[in-house]
N, CA and C atoms as an extended XYZ file, in Angstrom:
417
Properties=species:S:1:pos:R:3:atomname:S:1:resname:S:1:resid:I:1 pbc="F F F"
N       146.156       92.842       85.042 N   MET     1
C       144.675       92.330       85.289 CA  MET     1
C       145.116       90.813       86.339 C   MET     1
N       144.379       90.270       87.229 N   GLU     2
C       144.518       89.344       88.502 CA  GLU     2
C       144.671       88.139       87.152 C   GLU     2
N       145.336       87.509       88.127 N   LYS     3
C       145.214       86.116       87.160 CA  LYS     3
C       143.947       85.254       88.300 C   LYS     3
N       143.636       84.173       87.453 N   THR     4
C       142.600       83.366       88.102 CA  THR     4
C       142.640       81.989       87.896 C   THR     4
N       142.515       81.373       89.168 N   ILE     5
C       142.864       79.976       88.939 CA  ILE     5
C       141.566       79.271       89.050 C   ILE     5
N       141.821       77.754       88.580 N   ARG     6
C       140.562       77.157       88.093 CA  ARG     6
C       140.659       75.933       89.190 C   ARG     6
N       139.395       75.231       89.926 N   PHE     7
C       139.699       74.100       90.818 CA  PHE     7
C       138.442       73.442       91.094 C   PHE     7
N       138.478       72.296       90.934 N   SER     8
C       137.094       71.795       91.152 CA  SER     8
C       136.655       71.372       92.560 C   SER     8
N       135.614       70.936       92.847 N   VAL     9
C       135.312       70.754       94.030 CA  VAL     9
C       134.235       69.951       94.301 C   VAL     9
N       134.338       68.645       94.996 N   SER    10
C       133.431       67.314       95.034 CA  SER    10
C       132.691       67.931       95.898 C   SER    10
N       131.096       67.730       95.842 N   LEU    11
C       130.416       67.741       97.218 CA  LEU    11
C       129.126       66.956       96.781 C   LEU    11
N       128.383       66.013       97.958 N   GLU    12
C       127.515       65.009       97.757 CA  GLU    12
C       126.320       65.912       97.379 C   GLU    12
N       125.492       65.101       96.775 N   ILE    13
C       124.345       65.427       95.414 CA  ILE    13
C       123.336       66.132       96.777 C   ILE    13
N       123.101       66.109       97.876 N   GLU    14
C       122.060       66.789       98.728 CA  GLU    14
C       122.736       68.101       98.951 C   GLU    14
N       124.142       67.889       99.303 N   LEU    15
C       124.892       69.034       99.718 CA  LEU    15
C       124.986       70.507       98.513 C   LEU    15
N       125.223       69.517       97.264 N   SER    16
C       125.001       70.905       96.378 CA  SER    16
C       123.603       71.320       95.924 C   SER    16
N       122.660       70.536       96.222 N   ARG    17
C       121.406       70.963       95.751 CA  ARG    17
C       120.971       72.316       97.053 C   ARG    17
N       121.396       71.898       98.131 N   LYS    18
C       121.471       72.958       99.270 CA  LYS    18
C       121.797       74.306       98.757 C   LYS    18
N       123.221       73.848       98.663 N   PHE    19
C       124.081       74.975       98.272 CA  PHE    19
C       123.284       75.846       96.754 C   PHE    19
N       122.802       74.993       95.843 N   ASP    20
C       122.119       75.941       94.743 CA  ASP    20
C       121.012       76.582       95.219 C   ASP    20
N       120.229       75.968       96.041 N   ARG    21
C       119.117       76.814       96.667 CA  ARG    21
C       119.281       77.870       97.469 C   ARG    21
N       120.481       77.845       98.331 N   TRP    22
C       121.032       78.886       99.197 CA  TRP    22
C       121.500       80.064       98.081 C   TRP    22
N       122.343       79.564       97.018 N   MET    23
C       122.664       80.288       95.977 CA  MET    23
C       121.754       81.216       95.235 C   MET    23
N       120.388       80.729       95.011 N   LYS    24
C       119.130       81.276       94.274 CA  LYS    24
C       118.691       82.157       95.414 C   LYS    24
N       118.238       81.892       96.517 N   LYS    25
C       117.675       82.741       97.565 CA  LYS    25
C       118.233       84.074       98.041 C   LYS    25
N       120.051       83.526       97.905 N   ASN    26
C       120.552       84.924       98.060 CA  ASN    26
C       120.992       85.529       96.867 C   ASN    26
N       120.572       85.567       95.508 N   GLY    27
C       120.625       86.279       94.455 CA  GLY    27
C       122.494       85.713       93.519 C   GLY    27
N       122.642       84.912       94.085 N   TYR    28
C       123.988       85.018       93.141 CA  TYR    28
C       123.419       83.692       91.680 C   TYR    28
N       124.609       84.425       90.629 N   ASP    29
C       124.245       83.883       89.594 CA  ASP    29
C       124.957       82.640       89.135 C   ASP    29
N       126.262       82.609       89.924 N   ASN    30
C       126.937       81.398       89.626 CA  ASN    30
C       127.546       80.903       91.059 C   ASN    30
N       127.970       79.700       91.116 N   ARG    31
C       128.732       79.134       91.903 CA  ARG    31
C       130.112       79.976       92.752 C   ARG    31
N       130.916       80.204       91.363 N   SER    32
C       132.192       80.979       91.480 CA  SER    32
C       132.006       82.338       92.458 C   SER    32
N       131.010       82.918       92.113 N   GLU    33
C       130.882       84.266       92.884 CA  GLU    33
C       130.488       83.989       94.512 C   GLU    33
N       129.364       83.004       94.607 N   ALA    34
C       129.028       82.755       95.875 CA  ALA    34
C       130.084       81.824       96.562 C   ALA    34
N       131.068       81.195       96.293 N   ILE    35
C       132.372       80.568       97.179 CA  ILE    35
C       133.208       81.538       96.829 C   ILE    35
N       133.427       82.285       96.255 N   ARG    36
C       134.244       83.522       96.352 CA  ARG    36
C       133.983       84.782       97.948 C   ARG    36
N       132.470       84.543       97.682 N   ASP    37
C       132.088       85.751       99.256 CA  ASP    37
C       132.070       84.733      100.491 C   ASP    37
N       132.042       83.377      100.096 N   LEU    38
C       132.182       82.459      101.342 CA  LEU    38
C       133.618       82.942      101.953 C   LEU    38
N       134.420       82.328      101.075 N   ILE    39
C       136.022       82.627      101.507 CA  ILE    39
C       136.420       83.839      101.927 C   ILE    39
N       135.594       84.941      101.240 N   ARG    40
C       135.958       86.398      102.000 CA  ARG    40
C       135.465       86.456      103.311 C   ARG    40
N       134.219       85.875      103.440 N   ASP    41
C       133.468       85.925      105.005 CA  ASP    41
C       134.663       85.182      106.154 C   ASP    41
N       135.363       83.948      105.772 N   LYS    42
C       136.018       83.244      106.522 CA  LYS    42
C       137.254       84.048      106.698 C   LYS    42
N       137.692       84.726      105.650 N   LEU    43
C       139.060       85.541      106.071 CA  LEU    43
C       138.872       86.739      106.596 C   LEU    43
N       137.908       87.157      106.698 N   VAL    44
C       137.503       88.408      107.866 CA  VAL    44
C       137.109       88.000      109.285 C   VAL    44
N       136.578       86.669      109.177 N   GLU    45
C       136.417       85.865      110.652 CA  GLU    45
C       137.664       86.006      111.172 C   GLU    45
N       138.860       85.180      110.511 N   GLU    46
C       140.425       84.984      110.830 CA  GLU    46
C       140.459       86.146      111.258 C   GLU    46
N       140.568       87.485      110.143 N   GLU    47
C       141.190       89.025      110.844 CA  GLU    47
C       140.788       89.115      112.086 C   GLU    47
N       139.430       89.043      112.635 N   TRP    48
C       138.837       89.207      113.596 CA  TRP    48
C       139.520       88.550      115.024 C   TRP    48
N       139.684       87.324      114.593 N   LYS    49
C       140.425       86.590      115.932 CA  LYS    49
C       141.534       87.117      116.342 C   LYS    49
N       142.410       87.522      115.766 N   ASP    50
C       143.782       88.487      115.609 CA  ASP    50
C       143.358       89.896      116.507 C   ASP    50
N       143.283       89.955      117.900 N   ASP    51
C       143.422       91.255      118.196 CA  ASP    51
C       144.208       92.633      117.963 C   ASP    51
N       145.087       92.175      117.350 N   GLN    52
C       146.056       93.365      116.859 CA  GLN    52
C       145.937       93.582      115.373 C   GLN    52
N       144.939       92.905      114.998 N   ALA    53
C       144.562       93.500      113.459 CA  ALA    53
C       143.894       94.740      113.210 C   ALA    53
N       144.024       95.449      112.486 N   GLU    54
C       143.123       96.656      112.144 CA  GLU    54
C       141.682       96.360      111.091 C   GLU    54
N       140.770       96.775      111.887 N   VAL    55
C       139.660       96.177      111.130 CA  VAL    55
C       138.702       97.628      111.371 C   VAL    55
N       137.510       97.168      110.654 N   VAL    56
C       136.371       98.328      111.249 CA  VAL    56
C       135.348       97.767      111.619 C   VAL    56
N       134.140       98.427      111.999 N   ALA    57
C       132.868       97.617      112.802 CA  ALA    57
C       132.105       98.934      112.847 C   ALA    57
N       130.504       98.147      112.920 N   ILE    58
C       129.580       99.284      113.052 CA  ILE    58
C       128.777       98.400      114.115 C   ILE    58
N       128.627       99.322      115.272 N   LEU    59
C       127.933       98.986      116.408 CA  LEU    59
C       126.368       99.674      116.723 C   LEU    59
N       125.628       98.833      116.534 N   ALA    60
C       124.131       99.494      116.521 CA  ALA    60
C       123.208       99.089      117.783 C   ALA    60
N       123.166      100.078      118.522 N   LEU    61
C       122.359       99.970      119.682 CA  LEU    61
C       121.197      100.423      119.935 C   LEU    61
N       119.953      100.338      120.581 N   VAL    62
C       118.655      100.352      120.552 CA  VAL    62
C       118.357      100.547      121.892 C   VAL    62
N       118.240      101.570      122.208 N   TYR    63
C       117.940      101.986      123.869 CA  TYR    63
C       116.494      102.880      123.764 C   TYR    63
N       116.006      102.796      125.261 N   ASP    64
C       114.672      104.114      125.575 CA  ASP    64
C       115.710      104.996      126.158 C   ASP    64
N       115.600      106.463      125.621 N   HIS    65
C       116.130      107.259      125.666 CA  HIS    65
C       115.773      108.351      126.833 C   HIS    65
N       114.556      107.712      127.438 N   GLU    66
C       114.566      108.106      128.785 CA  GLU    66
C       114.774      107.348      129.740 C   GLU    66
N       115.557      106.539      129.921 N   SER    67
C       116.461      105.623      130.717 CA  SER    67
C       117.258      106.677      131.386 C   SER    67
N       117.209      107.055      132.799 N   ARG    68
C       117.951      108.059      133.557 CA  ARG    68
C       119.425      107.504      133.382 C   ARG    68
N       119.908      108.746      132.699 N   GLU    69
C       121.551      108.540      132.719 CA  GLU    69
C       122.385      107.851      131.608 C   GLU    69
N       121.294      106.870      131.101 N   LEU    70
C       121.956      105.770      129.820 CA  LEU    70
C       122.419      106.776      128.668 C   LEU    70
N       121.608      107.622      128.511 N   PRO    71
C       122.507      108.233      127.081 CA  PRO    71
C       123.658      109.379      127.146 C   PRO    71
N       123.984      109.629      128.450 N   GLN    72
C       124.959      110.451      128.838 CA  GLN    72
C       126.505      109.559      129.539 C   GLN    72
N       125.551      107.793      129.680 N   VAL    73
C       126.781      106.829      130.137 CA  VAL    73
C       127.430      106.571      128.556 C   VAL    73
N       126.527      106.338      127.809 N   LEU    74
C       126.785      105.927      126.451 CA  LEU    74
C       127.780      106.939      125.900 C   LEU    74
N       127.377      108.126      125.770 N   THR    75
C       128.396      108.998      125.454 CA  THR    75
C       129.749      108.867      126.104 C   THR    75
N       129.692      109.171      127.049 N   ASP    76
C       130.884      109.068      128.114 CA  ASP    76
C       132.106      107.980      127.764 C   ASP    76
N       131.401      107.211      127.644 N   ILE    77
C       132.126      105.479      126.973 CA  ILE    77
C       132.377      105.644      125.932 C   ILE    77
N       131.745      106.291      124.743 N   GLN    78
C       132.397      106.572      123.322 CA  GLN    78
C       133.622      107.865      123.429 C   GLN    78
N       133.313      108.811      124.612 N   HIS    79
C       134.569      109.476      124.420 CA  HIS    79
C       135.477      109.114      125.019 C   HIS    79
N       135.641      108.147      125.734 N   GLU    80
C       137.023      107.037      126.259 CA  GLU    80
C       137.542      106.407      125.462 C   GLU    80
N       136.635      106.280      124.316 N   HIS    81
C       137.052      105.515      123.156 CA  HIS    81
C       137.316      106.246      121.354 C   HIS    81
N       137.590      107.616      122.001 N   TYR    82
C       137.109      108.414      121.087 CA  TYR    82
C       138.424      108.364      119.616 C   TYR    82
N       139.661      107.689      120.287 N   GLU    83
C       140.515      107.263      118.863 CA  GLU    83
C       140.208      106.428      118.122 C   GLU    83
N       138.783      105.399      118.507 N   LEU    84
C       138.487      104.433      117.638 CA  LEU    84
C       137.083      104.745      116.677 C   LEU    84
N       136.678      105.556      117.106 N   ILE    85
C       135.156      106.524      116.677 CA  ILE    85
C       135.631      107.219      115.349 C   ILE    85
N       135.051      106.789      114.508 N   LEU    86
C       134.855      107.588      113.052 CA  LEU    86
C       133.557      108.445      112.705 C   LEU    86
N       132.773      107.587      113.422 N   SER    87
C       131.290      108.867      113.133 CA  SER    87
C       130.170      107.837      114.316 C   SER    87
N       129.138      108.684      114.502 N   SER    88
C       128.391      107.687      115.176 CA  SER    88
C       127.584      108.689      114.661 C   SER    88
N       125.800      108.411      114.864 N   THR    89
C       124.752      108.994      114.318 CA  THR    89
C       123.330      108.229      115.454 C   THR    89
N       122.608      109.434      115.643 N   HIS    90
C       121.646      108.840      116.655 CA  HIS    90
C       120.161      109.142      116.107 C   HIS    90
N       119.536      108.202      116.041 N   VAL    91
C       118.238      108.415      115.149 CA  VAL    91
C       117.183      108.271      116.071 C   VAL    91
N       115.944      108.850      116.234 N   HIS    92
C       114.557      108.770      116.997 CA  HIS    92
C       113.713      108.035      116.516 C   HIS    92
N       113.552      106.512      116.580 N   LEU    93
C       112.930      105.658      116.182 CA  LEU    93
C       111.136      105.710      116.236 C   LEU    93
N       110.945      106.434      117.484 N   ASP    94
C       109.460      106.595      118.295 CA  ASP    94
C       109.841      107.677      119.299 C   ASP    94
N       108.714      107.924      120.167 N   ARG    95
C       108.748      108.932      121.148 CA  ARG    95
C       109.888      108.288      122.376 C   ARG    95
N       109.847      107.259      122.250 N   GLN    96
C       110.697      106.427      123.351 CA  GLN    96
C       112.299      105.939      123.260 C   GLN    96
N       112.234      105.397      121.695 N   ASN    97
C       113.318      104.667      121.548 CA  ASN    97
C       114.433      105.098      120.805 C   ASN    97
N       115.593      105.102      120.685 N   CYS    98
C       116.599      105.628      119.829 CA  CYS    98
C       117.467      104.324      119.228 C   CYS    98
N       117.888      105.019      118.326 N   LEU    99
C       119.168      103.790      117.209 CA  LEU    99
C       120.338      104.702      117.502 C   LEU    99
N       121.293      104.026      117.996 N   GLU   100
C       122.503      104.584      117.913 CA  GLU   100
C       123.348      103.814      116.916 C   GLU   100
N       124.255      104.308      116.017 N   SER   101
C       125.144      103.538      114.934 CA  SER   101
C       126.352      104.293      115.127 C   SER   101
N       127.561      102.926      115.420 N   ILE   102
C       129.132      103.753      115.777 CA  ILE   102
C       129.780      103.086      114.902 C   ILE   102
N       130.561      103.816      114.173 N   ILE   103
C       131.526      103.116      113.138 CA  ILE   103
C       132.781      103.383      113.803 C   ILE   103
N       133.448      102.094      113.768 N   MET   104
C       134.584      102.049      114.729 CA  MET   104
C       135.659      101.459      113.487 C   MET   104
N       137.119      101.749      113.827 N   LYS   105
C       138.124      100.807      113.173 CA  LYS   105
C       139.464      101.400      114.052 C   LYS   105
N       139.851      100.134      114.064 N   GLY   106
C       141.034      100.140      115.199 CA  GLY   106
C       141.480       98.805      115.357 C   GLY   106
N       142.353       98.568      116.339 N   LYS   107
C       142.377       97.063      116.752 CA  LYS   107
C       141.374       96.410      117.123 C   LYS   107
N       141.094       95.054      116.710 N   ALA   108
C       140.173       94.027      116.689 CA  ALA   108
C       139.947       93.993      118.388 C   ALA   108
N       140.502       93.704      119.212 N   GLY   109
C       140.463       93.469      120.628 CA  GLY   109
C       140.158       94.642      121.286 C   GLY   109
N       140.429       95.872      121.090 N   VAL   110
C       140.225       97.166      121.503 CA  VAL   110
C       138.616       97.581      121.149 C   VAL   110
N       138.148       97.030      119.446 N   ILE   111
C       136.906       97.379      119.344 CA  ILE   111
C       135.785       96.743      120.246 C   ILE   111
N       136.481       95.367      120.141 N   LYS   112
C       135.574       94.095      120.931 CA  LYS   112
C       135.159       94.829      122.050 C   LYS   112
N       136.328       95.262      123.204 N   LYS   113
C       136.069       95.565      124.470 CA  LYS   113
C       135.090       96.594      124.674 C   LYS   113
N       135.186       97.638      123.733 N   ALA   114
C       134.682       99.087      123.637 CA  ALA   114
C       133.130       98.694      123.415 C   ALA   114
N       132.870       97.850      122.299 N   ALA   115
C       131.219       97.712      122.144 CA  ALA   115
C       130.960       96.741      123.312 C   ALA   115
N       131.580       95.881      123.984 N   SER   116
C       131.207       95.047      125.074 CA  SER   116
C       130.955       96.190      126.078 C   SER   116
N       131.608       96.992      126.204 N   GLU   117
C       131.307       98.237      127.464 CA  GLU   117
C       129.619       98.946      126.965 C   GLU   117
N       129.475       99.115      125.602 N   LEU   118
C       128.288       99.788      125.431 CA  LEU   118
C       127.162       98.784      125.607 C   LEU   118
N       127.681       97.456      124.666 N   LEU   119
C       126.294       96.534      124.927 CA  LEU   119
C       125.849       95.834      126.025 C   LEU   119
N       126.638       95.957      127.033 N   THR   120
C       126.360       95.357      128.280 CA  THR   120
C       125.710       96.413      129.527 C   THR   120
N       125.585       97.617      128.737 N   GLN   121
C       124.929       98.721      129.532 CA  GLN   121
C       123.174       98.587      130.346 C   GLN   121
N       123.019       98.649      131.485 N   ARG   122
C       121.844       98.368      131.813 CA  ARG   122
C       120.974       99.083      130.778 C   ARG   122
N       120.043       98.482      130.148 N   ARG   123
C       118.675       99.441      129.916 CA  ARG   123
C       118.845       99.470      128.316 C   ARG   123
N       119.780       99.154      127.635 N   VAL   124
C       120.324       99.056      126.249 CA  VAL   124
C       119.572       97.560      125.838 C   VAL   124
N       118.430       97.692      124.911 N   LYS   125
C       117.350       97.386      124.371 CA  LYS   125
C       117.898       95.815      123.656 C   LYS   125
N       118.847       96.304      122.513 N   HIS   126
C       119.507       95.518      121.578 CA  HIS   126
C       120.786       96.101      121.319 C   HIS   126
N       121.529       94.935      120.746 N   GLY   127
C       122.743       96.018      120.205 CA  GLY   127
C       123.466       94.685      119.382 C   GLY   127
N       124.106       95.056      118.417 N   ARG   128
C       124.876       94.021      117.598 CA  ARG   128
C       126.054       94.761      117.051 C   ARG   128
N       127.230       94.159      116.921 N   LEU   129
C       128.258       94.304      116.401 CA  LEU   129
C       128.409       93.515      114.959 C   LEU   129
N       128.526       94.422      114.235 N   LEU   130
C       129.137       93.985      112.601 CA  LEU   130
C       130.576       93.932      112.836 C   LEU   130
N       131.126       93.101      112.594 N   MET   131
C       132.892       93.283      112.190 CA  MET   131
C       132.837       92.897      110.790 C   MET   131
N       133.512       93.966      110.399 N   THR   132
C       134.111       93.804      108.795 CA  THR   132
C       135.530       93.941      108.655 C   THR   132
N       135.884       94.186      107.725 N   THR   133
C       137.512       94.311      107.059 CA  THR   133
C       137.483       95.745      106.587 C   THR   133
N       138.819       96.290      106.526 N   THR   134
C       139.129       97.511      105.994 CA  THR   134
C       139.824       97.525      104.287 C   THR   134
N       139.597       95.951      103.987 N   GLY   135
C       139.649       95.430      102.839 CA  GLY   135
C       140.910       95.103      102.262 C   GLY   135
N       141.901       95.695      102.925 N   GLN   136
C       143.351       95.684      102.660 CA  GLN   136
C       143.801       94.319      102.583 C   GLN   136
N       143.455       93.472      103.491 N   GLN   137
C       143.814       92.060      103.672 CA  GLN   137
C       143.081       91.075      102.865 C   GLN   137
N       141.907       91.340      102.250 N   ILE   138
C       140.708       90.568      101.284 CA  ILE   138
C       141.228       91.110       99.711 C   ILE   138
N       141.670       90.398       99.093 N   PRO   139
C       141.608       90.142       97.650 CA  PRO   139
C       140.499       90.572       96.851 C   PRO   139
């Protein structure tokens, strides 16, 4: 069983009130779990600062599938980075718009570079890289 340490934190009253409102809005029952999640979030951010760290990510791209050559360009870029890509899903949102979700695992710097290549393609309407962790470095 993991050991737990206890420590106290001093906050200004208004900061404490805002934190309590944030906790309630986000469904936290207690400050300890909220603080644990905030710490984990910062640790994941730190992992991503190390370009050599092994991480995972989900890249979402929304684009017009009728854009000439764009679907093929996106596929070609993914093939160039096949070693990163664990899975990809293509969803037809409507007659014209598609969502591509790409799950990647690899070195942070390489994933960021591949994501940038995909996100910056002309006629990609929107995209977002969700950077997370393999969980191995986070207690």
